Backbone bond lengths (Angstrom), bond angles and torsions (degrees), N, CA, C in turn:
res aa  C-N    CA-C-N  psi(-1)  N-CA   C-N-CA  omega(-1)  CA-C   N-CA-C  phi
1 X - - - 1.514 - - 1.478 106.76 -
2 X 1.382 120.17 -40.85 1.453 121.39 -174.32 1.597 108.18 -68.28
3 X 1.285 117.57 -30.05 1.464 120.78 178.79 1.490 105.28 -68.31
4 X 1.412 122.64 -42.50 1.423 124.94 -176.58 1.521 108.02 -60.27
5 X 1.328 119.32 -44.99 1.469 126.08 179.07 1.506 108.14 -55.43
6 X 1.281 117.88 -51.97 1.527 121.84 -176.37 1.494 110.73 -67.26
7 X 1.370 119.30 -38.38 1.509 119.38 177.07 1.475 109.27 -64.04
8 X 1.336 118.79 -51.21 1.487 120.60 -176.31 1.574 106.74 -66.42
9 X 1.217 118.78 -39.61 1.513 121.42 176.40 1.536 110.13 -53.61
10 X 1.298 113.46 -47.96 1.450 119.77 -174.90 1.517 110.68 -67.28
11 X 1.362 114.69 -42.47 1.488 118.10 176.03 1.469 113.41 -62.41
12 X 1.332 112.89 -45.47 1.504 118.13 -178.67 1.514 109.92 -60.42
13 X 1.355 115.77 -42.25 1.483 122.47 -178.89 1.510 110.88 -60.82
14 X 1.367 112.01 -49.07 1.481 118.83 179.77 1.536 109.75 -58.74
15 X 1.336 116.78 -49.76 1.428 120.10 -179.87 1.533 114.57 -64.88
16 X 1.251 118.08 -30.35 1.426 122.52 176.37 1.616 111.37 -63.52
17 X 1.357 113.45 -41.73 1.498 118.03 179.18 1.511 107.20 -69.43
18 X 1.282 118.28 -44.02 1.501 122.54 -176.40 1.509 106.93 -65.69
19 X 1.367 118.81 -52.68 1.496 119.06 -177.06 1.524 111.29 -69.31
20 X 1.339 121.57 -29.90 1.468 121.55 176.09 1.518 109.05 -64.87
21 X 1.337 118.43 -41.74 1.435 119.12 -178.87 1.546 109.75 -70.26
22 X 1.341 117.35 -39.87 1.469 125.19 175.21 1.568 106.28 -55.55
23 X 1.232 118.73 -54.31 1.443 120.56 177.71 1.511 116.89 -63.09
24 X 1.231 116.45 -38.48 1.530 118.28 178.43 1.492 111.99 -75.11
25 X 1.220 123.88 -29.03 1.451 124.44 -174.69 1.516 114.95 -105.54
26 X 1.315 116.15 -49.23 1.537 120.06 -175.48 1.508 113.99 -90.20
27 X 1.354 114.43 -42.03 1.478 117.91 -179.88 1.542 117.47 -79.22
28 X 1.392 114.81 -15.95 1.444 119.96 -176.02 1.483 112.45 -58.32
29 X 1.394 118.07 -34.85 1.401 117.21 -178.79 1.570 114.02 -89.03
30 X 1.367 116.55 -3.01 1.409 117.00 -178.88 1.550 112.66 -113.14
31 X 1.310 120.37 -8.17 1.379 125.46 -177.27 1.468 112.09 -109.37
32 X 1.344 113.87 151.22 1.521 118.21 170.30 1.497 108.46 -72.35
33 X 1.290 115.54 172.68 1.492 119.19 179.05 1.535 106.73 -68.83
34 X 1.279 120.09 -39.97 1.429 117.25 178.33 1.566 116.00 -66.10
35 X 1.310 113.01 -35.05 1.507 120.32 178.65 1.588 106.10 -67.98
36 X 1.256 115.65 -44.30 1.522 119.21 175.09 1.461 114.88 -58.32
37 X 1.359 116.68 -44.32 1.457 119.83 179.28 1.587 109.72 -66.26
38 X 1.261 117.83 -35.99 1.451 121.79 176.42 1.495 112.12 -61.93
39 X 1.373 113.82 -46.37 1.513 120.31 -178.86 1.513 106.66 -65.13
40 X 1.334 119.40 -43.37 1.497 121.45 175.60 1.535 114.05 -57.62
41 X 1.370 115.44 -39.11 1.407 115.14 176.25 1.475 117.38 -61.59
42 X 1.378 112.64 -37.26 1.465 119.96 174.16 1.543 113.45 -60.48
43 X 1.326 111.50 -43.35 1.538 120.93 177.20 1.547 109.48 -59.51
44 X 1.358 116.60 -52.81 1.412 125.15 -177.85 1.542 110.36 -54.88
45 X 1.336 116.38 -55.27 1.442 119.92 -175.52 1.592 109.99 -63.76
46 X 1.264 115.59 -32.41 1.435 121.43 -179.20 1.575 105.73 -67.31
47 X 1.353 118.42 -47.05 1.440 118.67 179.82 1.568 114.36 -68.31
48 X 1.307 116.14 -35.61 1.374 118.77 178.02 1.563 111.39 -61.27
49 X 1.282 113.95 -42.98 1.477 119.24 -176.54 1.541 110.18 -79.06
50 X 1.319 115.81 -22.91 1.509 119.71 174.03 1.574 106.73 -63.62
51 X 1.269 112.93 -47.95 1.451 117.64 -177.13 1.556 112.29 -65.56
52 X 1.257 116.28 -40.85 1.504 123.34 175.38 1.513 112.84 -60.96
53 X 1.393 116.35 -41.50 1.378 120.52 179.92 1.545 111.73 -67.01
54 X 1.296 114.27 -39.06 1.519 117.02 178.08 1.508 109.51 -66.45
55 X 1.353 116.92 -47.76 1.460 116.46 175.49 1.461 116.67 -56.76
56 X 1.333 114.87 -44.71 1.499 120.60 174.46 1.558 112.92 -58.65
57 X 1.275 112.40 -43.79 1.503 120.52 -179.39 1.530 111.61 -53.78
58 X 1.333 114.64 -38.61 1.437 118.88 177.46 1.513 119.91 -86.45
59 X 1.351 113.36 -7.68 1.496 117.99 -175.12 1.473 115.68 -123.52
60 X 1.349 121.55 -19.15 1.445 120.46 -178.45 1.479 110.73 -82.70
61 X 1.380 113.73 158.45 1.475 121.45 172.37 1.519 107.73 -83.69
62 X 1.329 110.72 131.59 1.524 112.61 -174.43 1.501 115.64 -72.25
63 X 1.213 117.96 -16.21 1.566 119.61 -170.69 1.452 110.99 -107.12
64 X 1.317 120.22 13.65 1.449 123.30 175.45 1.516 113.19 -95.47
65 X 1.314 120.77 132.60 1.473 122.87 -175.88 1.460 105.80 -63.27
66 X 1.331 124.95 -46.17 1.443 125.52 -174.41 1.462 111.79 -60.42
67 X 1.366 119.34 -33.88 1.477 121.90 177.28 1.439 111.66 -67.15
68 X 1.420 116.93 -37.89 1.436 121.38 178.39 1.473 109.21 -66.38
69 X 1.303 117.51 -42.93 1.486 121.08 -177.36 1.647 110.56 -63.23
70 X 1.368 112.16 -41.76 1.540 119.06 179.48 1.540 106.03 -59.74
71 X 1.345 116.27 -53.29 1.475 119.57 -178.54 1.511 115.58 -57.09
72 X 1.329 115.43 -45.81 1.485 117.85 178.08 1.496 115.56 -68.77
73 X 1.385 113.79 -32.26 1.506 117.19 175.97 1.505 109.92 -62.82
74 X 1.348 116.58 -40.01 1.454 120.53 -178.12 1.527 108.92 -71.67
75 X 1.261 119.36 -40.59 1.411 121.67 -175.90 1.515 114.00 -68.75
76 X 1.348 115.47 -52.27 1.427 122.16 177.37 1.502 108.68 -65.35
77 X 1.345 119.61 -46.83 1.453 119.15 179.42 1.480 113.93 -60.16
78 X 1.315 121.74 -37.39 1.446 121.87 175.68 1.509 113.01 -65.27
79 X 1.348 114.93 -43.34 1.557 119.67 176.84 1.553 107.98 -56.44
80 X 1.272 115.23 -55.82 1.452 120.53 -172.61 1.557 108.23 -68.55
81 X 1.258 122.70 -41.28 1.499 121.18 -177.44 1.518 111.17 -70.57
82 X 1.308 116.98 -62.78 1.409 122.84 -165.56 1.597 106.93 -70.98
83 X 1.348 117.62 -47.52 1.525 117.14 -175.29 1.457 112.09 -73.79
84 X 1.278 122.17 -24.04 1.489 119.65 170.02 1.508 110.40 -70.59
85 X 1.335 120.65 -36.40 1.484 119.34 173.56 1.426 109.08 -63.92
86 X 1.323 126.40 -42.87 1.480 126.77 -178.17 1.529 107.24 -60.38
87 X 1.314 114.57 -45.23 1.520 116.53 -179.12 1.472 112.05 -68.88
88 X 1.262 122.06 -37.66 1.502 124.76 175.89 1.566 110.10 -62.81
89 X 1.329 115.20 -46.83 1.451 117.42 -176.44 1.518 112.36 -68.73
90 X 1.327 117.04 -44.27 1.457 121.05 -177.33 1.518 111.82 -66.09
91 X 1.365 114.45 -44.06 1.483 120.28 -178.96 1.549 110.95 -69.53
92 X 1.329 117.09 -35.28 1.434 115.41 176.60 1.486 114.65 -71.62
93 X 1.324 116.90 -28.97 1.510 122.52 173.02 1.476 109.10 -62.53
94 X 1.319 119.29 -30.86 1.507 121.72 -174.92 1.549 107.26 -98.17
95 X 1.425 117.21 14.63 1.457 121.86 176.83 1.608 110.60 59.65
96 X 1.212 116.59 26.40 1.486 123.21 172.66 1.486 113.44 -133.86
97 X 1.343 114.14 58.15 1.470 122.32 -176.53 1.507 112.57 -55.19
98 X 1.337 116.77 125.12 1.376 124.98 174.15 1.532 111.11 -81.34
99 X 1.340 114.21 81.73 1.482 118.46 -172.12 1.555 114.39 -64.86
100 X 1.335 116.81 -19.88 1.432 121.45 176.78 1.548 110.87 -62.21
101 X 1.275 116.32 -25.94 1.541 121.47 -178.96 1.520 109.99 -73.06
102 X 1.341 118.43 -26.39 1.490 119.85 -174.37 1.589 112.93 -52.57
103 X 1.305 122.66 -50.25 1.366 123.19 176.21 1.507 117.19 -65.21
104 X 1.329 118.80 -19.14 1.460 122.80 -173.89 1.607 107.57 -77.47
105 X 1.366 114.94 -36.91 1.429 118.09 176.50 1.557 116.86 -49.19
106 X 1.313 117.97 -56.24 1.444 118.96 179.44 1.474 111.94 -64.17
107 X 1.364 119.89 -29.75 1.501 120.68 178.11 1.516 108.34 -66.08
108 X 1.269 117.76 -38.62 1.461 120.70 172.99 1.378 115.34 -62.57
109 X 1.346 119.44 -40.36 1.359 127.24 178.40 1.555 110.16 -64.89
110 X 1.313 115.42 -40.51 1.375 121.16 174.25 1.539 116.98 -58.55
111 X 1.405 110.81 -42.49 1.449 117.13 176.55 1.607 112.45 -68.09
112 X 1.278 115.74 -37.87 1.444 119.27 174.50 1.530 111.03 -61.41
113 X 1.334 115.71 -40.91 1.473 120.45 179.28 1.561 110.55 -64.02
114 X 1.356 112.72 -41.18 1.401 119.23 178.89 1.549 111.68 -62.80
115 X 1.270 116.08 -38.86 1.435 119.62 178.14 1.528 111.82 -65.06
116 X 1.327 118.55 -38.10 1.432 122.12 174.84 1.493 112.00 -69.32
117 X 1.286 119.33 -38.04 1.502 125.98 177.04 1.525 107.29 -63.14
118 X 1.282 119.32 -47.88 1.487 121.69 179.05 1.469 113.19 -64.31
119 X 1.358 117.88 -33.57 1.453 119.79 175.84 1.456 112.17 -72.05
120 X 1.377 119.08 -33.00 1.496 121.60 172.19 1.453 111.03 -64.99
121 X 1.356 115.72 -43.83 1.494 120.27 179.10 1.528 110.90 -59.28
122 X 1.237 111.93 -45.03 1.570 115.85 -179.81 1.491 110.77 -63.72
123 X 1.338 118.31 -36.51 1.453 124.34 -178.18 1.522 111.39 -68.13
124 X 1.315 118.79 -41.75 1.484 121.43 179.18 1.586 113.20 -79.72
125 X 1.289 115.70 -17.39 1.515 120.16 177.74 1.467 115.58 -85.01
126 X 1.326 117.04 -13.39 1.427 122.90 -179.54 1.540 115.01 -74.45
């Protein structure tokens, strides 16, 4: 499980850099300021959780259920939160907004929050 956290953290980190550059250079001319800020929010949250996953991957015990739940909450939450924002922003810039992605973003945020809550719970139970 720790390897999974490090792998996903690395992939999320790499994609954050690539998508951040993509947003800053290529999308800057095609997006409104609000759309660009939303895109940047997705990139920031993705990078924050990339770093957290890598740190957790090197520090959590691989055989504890709570550790597995924390890691999966961060992985799935990041995918749902950040990538739904990317989809919403890019599709709305093309005037074909993928409205079905709207409810996915808060679900991702809920999973990210759950990951942090479980991490807090683990910290106080030690």
